[in-house]
C-alpha positions in Angstrom: 79.3 93.1 107.9 78.6 89.9 109.7 81.8 87.8 109.7 82.4 84.4 111.2 86.0 83.5 112.1 86.9 79.9 112.9 90.3 79.4 114.6 91.5 81.9 117.2 95.0 80.7 117.8 98.1 82.9 117.7 97.2 84.3 114.3 93.5 84.0 114.2 93.0 85.8 117.5 94.7 88.9 116.4 92.9 88.8 113.0 89.5 88.5 114.8 90.3 91.5 117.0 91.2 93.7 114.0 88.0 92.7 112.2 86.0 93.8 115.3 88.1 97.0 115.6 87.2 97.8 111.9 83.5 97.7 112.9 82.5 94.3 111.7 80.0 92.1 113.6 82.5 89.2 114.3 81.1 85.8 115.4 84.1 83.8 116.7 84.6 80.1 117.4 87.5 78.0 118.7 87.8 74.8 120.6 89.8 76.7 123.2 87.8 78.5 125.9 90.7 80.7 126.6 91.0 81.8 123.0 87.2 82.5 122.9 87.5 84.6 126.0 90.2 86.7 124.5 88.1 87.2 121.3 85.2 88.4 123.4 87.5 90.9 125.2 88.5 92.2 121.8 84.9 92.9 120.8 83.9 89.6 119.1 80.7 87.6 119.8 81.1 84.2 121.3 79.5 81.2 119.5 79.2 77.7 120.8 80.1 76.0 117.5 81.5 76.6 114.0 78.0 75.9 112.6 76.5 78.7 114.8 79.2 81.1 113.8 78.6 80.5 110.1 74.8 80.7 110.3 73.7 84.2 109.1 77.3 85.3 108.3 78.1 87.2 105.1 81.7 86.0 105.1 83.6 83.2 106.8 87.3 83.4 107.7 89.1 80.2 108.6 92.5 80.0 110.2 93.2 76.3 111.0 96.3 74.1 111.3 96.1 72.0 108.1 94.2 71.2 105.0 92.3 68.3 106.6 90.9 70.6 109.2 89.7 73.2 106.7 88.1 70.6 104.5 86.4 69.0 107.6 85.0 72.3 108.8 83.8 73.2 105.3 82.0 69.9 104.9 80.6 69.6 108.4 79.8 73.2 109.4 80.2 75.7 106.5 78.5 74.1 103.5 75.3 73.0 105.4 74.8 76.4 107.1 76.2 79.1 104.8 73.7 81.0 102.7 74.2 81.0 98.9 76.7 83.6 97.9 78.5 83.6 101.2 82.2 84.5 100.9 84.7 82.0 102.3 88.2 83.2 103.0 90.6 80.5 104.1 93.7 82.1 105.6 95.3 78.9 106.8 98.5 77.6 105.2 97.6 74.3 103.6 98.6 72.2 100.6 97.7 73.6 97.1 95.7 70.6 96.1 93.4 70.8 99.1 93.0 74.6 98.7 91.9 74.1 95.1 89.5 71.2 96.0 87.9 73.3 98.8 87.3 76.2 96.4 85.9 73.9 93.8 83.6 72.3 96.3 82.4 75.7 97.7 81.7 76.9 94.1 79.6 73.8 93.5 77.6 74.7 96.6 76.8 78.2 95.3 79.4 79.9 97.6 82.3 82.2 96.7 85.8 81.2 98.0 89.4 82.3 98.0 92.6 80.9 99.5 94.3 83.8 101.3 97.3 82.6 103.4 99.3 85.2 105.3 102.8 86.4 105.9 104.0 88.5 108.8 103.7 86.4 112.0 102.0 87.0 115.3 103.1 90.6 115.7 101.7 91.5 112.3 98.4 89.6 113.1 98.0 91.7 116.2 99.0 94.9 114.6 96.9 94.4 111.5 99.9 94.6 109.2 99.8 91.1 107.6 100.4 90.4 103.9 97.7 88.3 102.2 98.3 86.3 99.1 95.0 85.5 97.5 94.0 82.8 95.0 90.6 82.9 93.3 88.6 84.6 90.6 88.8 88.4 90.1 85.3 88.8 91.5 86.0 86.8 94.6 89.2 88.8 95.1 87.3 92.1 94.8 84.9 90.9 97.5 87.6 89.7 99.8 90.0 92.6 99.5 88.2 95.0 102.0 87.8 92.3 104.6 91.4 91.2 104.3 92.5 94.9 104.3 91.1 95.3 107.8 93.7 92.7 108.9 96.7 93.6 106.7 98.8 96.2 105.1 99.0 94.4 101.7 96.4 92.3 99.9 97.7 90.8 96.6 95.8 88.8 94.0 98.3 85.9 93.2 96.1 84.3 90.6 93.4 81.6 90.4 92.4 79.1 93.0 95.4 77.7 95.0 97.7 80.5 93.8 97.7 82.1 97.3 99.0 78.8 98.8 101.6 78.4 96.0 102.9 81.9 96.7 103.0 81.3 100.5 105.0 78.1 100.4 107.4 79.4 97.8 108.0 82.5 99.9 108.5 80.5 103.1 110.8 78.1 101.4 112.9 81.1 100.4 112.7 82.4 103.9 113.8 79.1 105.5 116.8 78.7 103.2 117.9 82.3 103.6 117.6 82.2 107.4 119.9 79.2 107.4 122.4 81.0 105.1 122.2 84.0 107.4 122.8 81.9 110.5 125.8 80.1 109.1 127.3 83.3 107.8 127.0 85.0 111.2 128.4 81.9 112.9 131.4 81.8 110.5 132.0 85.6 111.0 132.2 85.0 114.7 134.6 82.1 114.4 136.8 84.2 112.1 137.0 86.9 114.9 134.6 89.4 113.4 132.4 91.4 115.7 128.8 90.3 114.7 127.5 93.9 114.7 130.4 95.0 112.4 129.5 92.1 110.1 125.9 93.1 110.2 126.8 96.8 109.4 128.7 95.6 106.4 126.5 92.8 105.0 123.3 94.8 105.5 124.5 97.4 102.9 126.4 94.9 100.7 125.4 92.2 98.2 124.7 89.7 101.0 121.8 91.8 102.3 118.5 89.9 102.8 115.4 90.2 105.0 116.6 87.4 107.3 119.6 89.5 108.2 118.4 93.1 108.1 114.9 92.7 109.6 115.2 89.5 111.6 118.9 89.0 112.6 119.2 85.7 114.5 121.7 87.0 117.1 120.7 89.0 120.2 121.9 92.6 120.2 122.5 92.6 116.5 120.3 94.8 114.2 116.7 95.6 115.1 114.9 93.8 118.0 113.9 90.3 117.0 112.9 87.1 118.9 116.7 86.4 119.3 116.6 89.3 121.9 113.9 87.4 123.8 115.7 84.0 124.0 114.0 83.1 120.7 110.5 83.2 122.1 107.6 84.4 120.0 107.9 85.1 116.3 107.5 82.2 113.9 107.9 78.8 115.5 110.4 76.4 114.0 107.7 73.7 113.9 105.6 76.0 111.6 108.6 76.7 109.4 109.0 72.9 109.1 105.3 72.5 108.2 105.7 75.1 105.4 108.9 73.5 104.1 107.2 70.1 104.0 104.3 71.6 102.0 106.8 73.2 99.6 108.6 69.8 99.1 105.2 68.1 98.5 104.3 70.8 95.9 107.7 70.6 94.3 107.4 66.8 93.9 104.0 67.2 92.3 105.4 69.3 89.5 108.9 67.7 89.4 110.6 71.0 90.4 114.3 70.9 91.5 114.6 72.5 95.0 117.9 71.4 96.5 118.3 74.4 98.9 114.7 74.0 100.0 115.2 70.3 100.5 118.3 70.8 102.6 116.5 73.5 104.7 113.7 71.0 105.3 116.2 68.4 106.5 117.9 70.9 108.9 114.6 72.1 110.4 113.5 68.5 110.8 116.5 67.7 112.9 116.1 71.0 114.8 112.4 70.3 115.6 113.3 66.6 116.5 115.7 68.0 119.1 112.7 69.5 120.9 113.3 73.0 119.5 110.0 73.3 117.6 108.5 75.9 120.0 111.4 78.3 119.6 111.5 80.9 116.8 112.9 79.5 113.5 115.9 81.8 113.8 117.1 79.8 116.8 118.5 77.3 114.4 121.7 79.4 114.6 122.4 77.5 117.8 123.1 74.3 115.8 125.6 76.2 113.7 127.5 77.9 116.4 128.9 74.6 117.7 
């Protein structure tokens, strides 16, 4: 299948490589020459513009920073150049309202579109083990599933347009809050004289068990290898966690949902990123809790 992919950053680059590995004819575009060169090395075809990538493609995958970028690319490059019936898969993490508006606009143009944000981070993007949460009609999901399956281990139909984004921001709000709770619990255990590994051994098989502890422990040398063992480099940047928490707060306000833990997590990550820590993994927030 001829697939255009627009956005070859930390996530999009790995996704493009896995599409090419699966045998697809991948036409790649990014503003970064370095990112384009990596995509070519991974078996993708270089294009000089998003419009060129889209022309003749049967499916278009976008992985861009924010809703305004996706909407802009759709209006300027995708809608004028995509053939009727082309499948659009937006894997960016953006606000629910823009995701729904993009799908509505695409449908009006005779295109088929889904919002399909991902969970799993850079390592999963490179390994092809992402989880995709998909919003759109049943027919659109059926068409998108084999393409997304080449890049992930799980492809789940969350519901109608925008449901993928809703699932993503709710999941990441839970992740952000649970990571802070994990960090403060480990910091308290240390100050009470507990060996962190002993606490991990106990909590990981007790009622306090959670993914942030057992799969992503925020202390070096505790549990499986995580970014904490690499001075909090790699993984999921704190700035990206803050972006997702802000999207969650925006969505919560739009439906008058009470999210006190999510709100506090947003505040703590705002302070953390403001302290020039945005490039470190989000688990590095434990540093602010260790005193």
